[in-house]
C-alpha positions in Angstrom: 34.2 133.5 73.5 35.7 130.8 71.3 35.9 128.4 74.3 32.1 128.3 74.5 32.0 125.8 71.6 32.2 123.0 74.2 31.0 122.7 77.8 33.9 120.9 79.3 37.3 121.6 81.0 40.1 122.6 78.7 43.8 121.9 78.7 46.0 124.9 78.0 47.2 123.5 74.6 43.6 122.8 73.4 42.4 126.2 74.4 45.3 127.9 72.7 44.5 126.0 69.5 40.8 126.9 69.5 41.4 130.5 70.4 44.3 130.9 68.0 46.4 132.6 70.7 50.0 132.1 71.9 50.1 130.1 75.1 51.6 133.0 77.1 48.9 135.4 76.0 46.1 132.9 76.6 47.4 132.0 80.1 47.5 135.6 81.1 43.8 136.1 80.1 42.7 132.9 81.8 44.6 133.8 85.0 42.8 137.1 85.0 39.4 135.3 84.8 40.5 132.9 87.6 41.2 135.9 89.8 37.7 137.2 89.1 36.3 133.8 90.0 34.8 133.4 86.5 37.1 130.5 85.6 38.4 127.7 87.7 41.9 126.2 87.4 42.2 122.5 88.4 44.7 119.7 88.0 43.8 117.1 85.4 44.3 113.4 86.0 47.9 113.5 84.9 48.6 116.7 86.8 48.2 118.9 83.8 46.6 122.3 84.4 43.0 122.6 83.1 40.5 125.4 83.1 36.8 125.2 83.7 34.5 127.9 82.5 31.6 128.6 84.9 28.2 127.9 83.3 27.2 131.6 83.5 30.3 132.6 81.6 29.8 129.8 79.1 26.3 131.0 78.3 27.4 134.6 78.1 30.3 133.8 75.8 28.1 131.6 73.5 25.6 134.4 73.1 28.3 136.9 72.1 30.1 134.5 69.7 29.5 135.6 66.1 28.4 132.8 63.7 31.5 133.1 61.4 33.8 133.2 64.4 31.9 130.3 66.0 32.3 128.2 62.8 36.0 128.8 62.8 36.3 128.0 66.5 34.3 124.8 66.0 36.5 123.8 63.1 39.7 124.3 65.2 38.0 122.5 68.1 37.3 119.4 65.9 40.7 119.5 64.3 42.5 119.5 67.7 40.5 116.7 69.2 40.5 114.6 66.0 44.4 114.8 66.1 44.3 114.0 69.8 42.0 110.9 69.3 44.2 109.7 66.4 47.3 109.9 68.6 45.3 108.0 71.3 44.2 105.3 68.9 47.8 104.5 68.1 48.8 104.5 71.8 45.9 102.2 72.7 47.8 99.5 70.8 50.9 99.9 73.0 52.3 99.8 76.5 50.7 103.2 77.4 47.2 102.0 76.8 46.0 102.6 80.4 47.4 106.1 80.4 45.6 107.1 77.2 42.3 105.5 78.3 42.3 108.0 81.2 43.2 110.9 78.9 40.4 110.0 76.6 37.9 109.8 79.5 38.8 113.3 80.5 37.9 114.7 77.1 34.5 112.9 76.6 32.6 116.2 76.8 34.5 117.6 73.9 33.8 114.5 71.7 30.1 114.7 72.4 30.1 118.4 71.5 31.7 117.7 68.1 29.2 114.9 67.3 26.3 117.0 68.4 27.3 119.6 65.9 27.1 116.9 63.2 30.9 116.5 62.7 33.4 114.0 63.9 33.9 111.7 61.0 37.5 110.9 61.6 37.1 111.3 65.3 34.5 108.5 65.5 36.7 106.1 63.7 39.7 106.9 66.0 37.5 106.5 69.2 35.9 103.1 68.4 38.6 101.1 70.3 38.3 103.3 73.3 34.5 102.9 73.2 35.0 99.1 72.9 37.5 98.7 75.8 35.7 101.0 78.2 32.3 99.4 77.5 30.9 102.5 75.8 29.9 100.8 72.6 26.2 101.5 73.1 27.1 105.2 73.4 29.5 105.5 70.5 27.7 103.3 67.9 24.7 105.7 67.4 27.1 108.6 66.7 29.0 106.4 64.2 25.9 105.1 62.5 24.5 108.6 62.1 27.7 109.6 60.3 27.6 106.5 58.1 24.0 107.1 57.2 24.5 110.8 56.4 25.1 111.9 52.8 28.4 113.5 53.8 31.4 111.1 53.8 35.0 112.3 53.4 36.2 109.4 51.2 35.4 105.8 50.3 38.4 104.9 52.4 36.8 106.7 55.4 33.6 104.7 54.8 35.5 101.4 54.7 37.2 102.1 58.0 34.1 103.5 59.6 32.2 100.4 58.5 34.8 98.3 60.2 34.5 100.4 63.4 30.7 100.1 63.2 31.0 96.3 62.8 33.2 96.1 65.9 30.8 98.1 68.0 27.7 96.3 66.7 29.4 93.0 67.6 30.1 94.4 71.1 26.5 95.2 71.8 25.3 91.8 70.4 24.0 92.9 67.0 25.7 90.2 65.1 23.7 90.7 61.9 24.6 94.3 61.9 28.3 93.5 62.6 28.3 91.0 59.6 26.8 93.6 57.3 29.4 96.3 58.2 32.4 94.0 58.1 31.3 92.7 54.6 31.0 96.4 53.5 34.5 97.1 54.9 35.9 94.1 53.0 34.3 95.3 49.8 35.5 98.9 50.1 39.1 98.5 51.3 41.7 96.8 49.1 44.9 96.9 51.1 46.0 93.4 52.4 46.1 94.7 56.0 42.5 96.1 55.8 41.2 92.9 54.1 42.9 90.8 56.7 41.3 92.9 59.5 37.8 92.5 58.0 38.3 88.7 57.6 39.4 88.4 61.2 36.3 90.4 62.3 34.0 88.3 60.2 35.5 85.3 62.0 34.6 86.8 65.3 31.0 87.2 64.2 30.8 83.7 62.8 32.0 82.3 66.1 29.3 84.1 68.1 26.7 82.9 65.6 27.9 79.3 66.1 29.3 78.9 62.6 32.6 77.5 63.9 34.0 76.0 60.7 33.3 79.1 58.7 34.9 81.2 61.5 38.1 79.1 61.4 38.2 79.6 57.6 38.0 83.3 58.1 40.7 83.3 60.7 43.1 81.2 58.7 42.6 83.4 55.6 43.2 86.5 57.7 46.3 85.0 59.3 47.8 84.1 55.9 47.3 87.7 54.7 48.9 89.2 57.9 51.8 86.8 57.6 52.3 87.8 54.0 53.0 91.3 55.1 54.8 90.3 58.3 52.3 92.0 60.6 53.4 90.3 63.8 51.1 92.0 66.3 48.1 91.3 64.1 49.1 87.7 63.7 49.0 87.4 67.5 45.5 88.8 67.6 44.1 86.4 65.0 45.9 83.5 66.6 44.1 84.4 69.8 40.7 84.5 68.1 41.4 81.3 66.3 42.4 79.6 69.5 39.2 80.7 71.1 37.1 79.2 68.3 39.1 75.9 68.4 38.1 75.7 72.1 34.4 75.9 71.0 35.2 73.1 68.5 36.8 71.1 71.4 40.1 70.9 69.6 41.9 71.7 72.8 45.5 70.6 72.1 45.5 72.5 68.8 44.0 75.5 70.5 46.7 75.5 73.2 49.4 75.5 70.6 47.9 78.4 68.8 47.3 80.4 71.9 50.8 79.9 73.3 52.1 81.3 70.0 49.8 84.3 70.4 50.7 85.0 74.0 54.5 84.8 73.3 54.0 87.5 70.6 51.8 89.6 72.9 54.4 89.6 75.7 56.9 91.0 73.3 54.6 93.8 72.1 53.5 94.6 75.7 49.9 95.6 74.8 47.9 94.9 77.9 44.4 94.5 76.3 45.7 91.8 73.9 47.8 90.1 76.6 44.7 89.8 78.8 42.7 88.3 75.9 45.3 85.7 75.1 45.7 84.8 78.8 42.0 84.3 79.2 41.7 81.9 76.2 44.9 80.1 77.2 43.6 79.7 80.8 40.3 78.2 79.5 41.9 75.6 77.3 44.5 74.7 79.9 41.6 74.1 82.3 39.9 71.9 79.7 43.1 69.9 79.4 43.0 69.1 83.1 45.7 71.5 84.3 43.6 73.5 86.8 46.5 75.0 88.9 48.2 76.5 85.8 44.8 77.7 84.5 44.1 79.5 87.7 47.5 81.2 87.6 46.9 82.4 84.1 43.5 83.7 84.8 44.6 85.6 87.9 47.2 87.4 85.8 44.4 88.1 83.3 42.1 89.4 86.0 44.8 91.8 87.3 45.3 93.3 83.9 41.6 93.7 83.2 41.0 95.4 86.5 43.8 97.8 85.8 42.3 98.6 82.3 38.7 98.8 83.7 37.8 96.4 80.9 34.3 95.6 82.3 32.9 93.8 79.2 35.8 91.4 79.1 35.7 90.9 82.9 32.1 89.8 82.7 33.0 87.1 80.2 36.0 86.0 82.3 34.0 85.3 85.4 32.3 82.3 83.8 35.8 80.9 83.2 36.5 81.2 86.9 33.5 79.0 87.6 34.6 76.6 84.9 38.0 76.2 86.6 36.2 75.6 89.9 34.0 72.9 88.4 36.8 71.1 86.5 37.9 68.9 89.3 37.4 68.1 93.0 36.1 71.1 94.9 35.9 71.9 98.6 32.7 73.0 100.3 34.2 76.5 100.5 35.0 76.8 96.9 31.6 75.5 95.8 29.8 78.1 98.0 32.0 80.9 96.8 31.6 79.9 93.1 27.8 79.7 93.4 27.9 83.3 94.8 30.0 84.4 91.9 27.7 82.9 89.2 24.8 84.9 90.6 26.3 88.3 91.0 24.9 91.0 88.7 28.4 91.3 87.0 28.3 87.6 86.0 24.7 87.5 84.8 25.1 89.0 81.3 23.9 88.5 77.8 25.8 85.7 76.1 26.0 83.5 73.1 23.9 80.3 73.0 27.0 78.2 73.8 28.0 80.4 76.7 24.5 80.4 78.1 24.4 76.6 77.9 27.7 76.4 79.7 26.4 78.8 82.4 23.4 76.6 83.0 25.5 73.5 83.2 27.8 75.2 85.8 24.8 76.3 87.9 23.4 72.7 87.8 26.9 71.3 88.8 27.1 73.4 91.9 23.5 72.8 92.9 24.3 69.1 92.8 27.5 69.7 94.8 25.8 71.7 97.6 22.2 70.5 97.5 19.3 72.7 96.6 18.8 74.5 99.9 22.5 75.5 100.4 22.8 76.3 96.7 19.9 78.8 97.0 21.3 80.4 100.1 24.7 80.9 98.3 22.9 82.1 95.2 21.0 84.8 97.1 24.2 85.8 98.9 25.8 86.6 95.5 23.0 88.7 94.1 23.7 92.0 96.0 27.5 92.0 95.5 28.9 95.0 93.7 31.7 95.1 91.1 34.6 95.3 93.5 33.2 92.6 95.8 32.6 90.4 92.7 36.2 90.8 91.5 37.6 90.1 95.0 35.5 87.0 95.1 36.8 85.8 91.7 40.4 86.3 92.8 39.8 84.4 96.1 38.4 81.4 94.2 41.3 81.4 91.7 43.8 81.7 94.6 42.3 78.6 96.2 43.1 76.5 93.1 46.3 78.2 92.1 47.9 77.2 95.4 47.0 73.6 95.2 49.6 71.1 94.1 
């Protein structure tokens, strides 16, 4: 009956924790239910054995679960998945990021059950990076805000970290005012140098999106100084990447490339794919702006490959405009102009953007309309609209390959 606390498949370890049974005893009971066709045994994404309770059995067990026993089972359930998410959060900053993204996706039903019961304080903080990478910010942010706005908060330290997570997710969905509010609260609540450096970096990201570029650079420089003071190499690489992106907006291209090369060199040493992809994207853009289109195409193809593997849809959308920027940065063939016009008008490329990005997008559209003429431009534009995600990504790679191969 304890397994009725969540409607989702269970790993054997998780079920044993919730039921407070030895693995061997639990396995015997589950196998008996499998033989009666009340429970299904399936292979998980990584080949691990999982068990699915049929809906009828789930409802029957829930009805028989006594309140006190149910509260205990729910507490064990939350404790297990909070520890799981904490382990995943650490792994998402390393070379096993892709593996853990899949593991987390497999357990989404359990997370939702915990939040629905009104719990999940530590869980929500641990999950925010997963929500960000997989494009689930709009799903995770309401859960986190509900917890922040409730009267129950474990500690001031939790609130500071939760405020930071809320700021990140707010920024991801385009609520920059909300992001600024939560990052400022995080900065006020947390006093460790690493936490303050993190909040300053995130305030820099918000300022960049709001067009306050000088203030953004100041935030990044202050964050970088604090991270260097505690020899936090990986965090330095992250801030350098963000600073480089802002310097691109300020048209300080040579300085931006120097900063971004330093960031990428550190990222390659750490081997964290998400951050490597971000650094590659920014470096490709500034390399293009400095007139080195072939090298920019090579860098962006590497970035595209990583982001496809990570299923990092939100970052892929931003990257597609950089593909068009490379195509427009020098002489183009009739073929490349047609392909790039299609790319600019796929549903994946047409996304909400900052004012600067939107202005650039409109300039790119005008450039290719001039290259092709209005009638041919409109035909190519209409041909791009129905393309799905995979077709769009294949199109982007084809465009980059055209320029990467040119000498």
